[in-house]
N, C-alpha and C positions, 0 to 999 in steps of 0.2 A: 260687223267689219269683217269682211271676206279677206285670207290669207295676205291676198298679194296689195292690199290697201295700209296705209301706216296714220297714225293718230296725227290729227293737225290740231288738235285745242290743248294747250298748256295753260292752266289757270296761272303759272307763276312768270310767264315770260310776256315782253311787251305785245300789246295788241290781243294776247291769249292767244297766238299762234304759236306754236311748236315752230323754235328755225331752222329750217333745210336749206341748202343753198339755192333748190329752184323747186314749184310746183308747178305740177299739169294743171290745163285750163280747168278740166274736171273738179278737182279740188279747189279751187279759187273758184270756182262757181258756186261751190258749197260752203266756203268759208263767207261768203259776201252775199249769198242769196240772190245772186244775179244769174241770167243764163248763161251758158255755154257760149253761144254765139256775140252774146254782149262783151260777155268777158274776154273774148277773141278780139273782137272790135276794140275794145280801151285799150290792151295793152300792145296790141299787135302795130299801133299809132306811134308807138313810143313815147305818147304822152306823161308816164309816170315812170320814165327810165327802159334802161336799154334790154330788150326781151332776148334770148338763144331762140334762134330758130334753126331748126336742124330738117334739111328738103329731104325728100327721097330719091335716088336715083334711080329709074325703072330704066331697065334694057328695054323693052319691047314700045314700041310705038305707040299700041292700042290703049297701054296703061295707063292710069292718071298718075299723076306724080302727085305727093303730100307732104304738107309742110307738119313737122311738130313744132309746136311755141312751149317751150320751156321759162315761168315767169322766176323770176330770182327773188330773193326774199325783200331787197334793198325796194324794187320795183313794187309790190305788194305792200311794204309799208308807207311807201310814199302815198298810195292809193289810200290806206287807212288812215293817216295823216291829216290828206287832203279832204277829205269825208269827212273829220271830225269839226275841221275847223269852218267848213260850209255848214255843218249843222248847229256851229254854236252861233 
């Protein structure tokens, strides 16, 4: 684990996920085993709850604007509870 990474697994927490206010797309991909692009598509649609979208404000016209997607714990918990119900 690199120094800027935070622990994601907590055996005593619900769904064995350490509770944070929000998660990065890469972290959710690591937890779920789903690709980064698929995670972005699933959570950006709002199907599992409202996500935080932070858009960059580029001042130069030729620079691309980026959107950072932060996934709240509630949306991640909804994802896991629905996937558990589907598999049962």
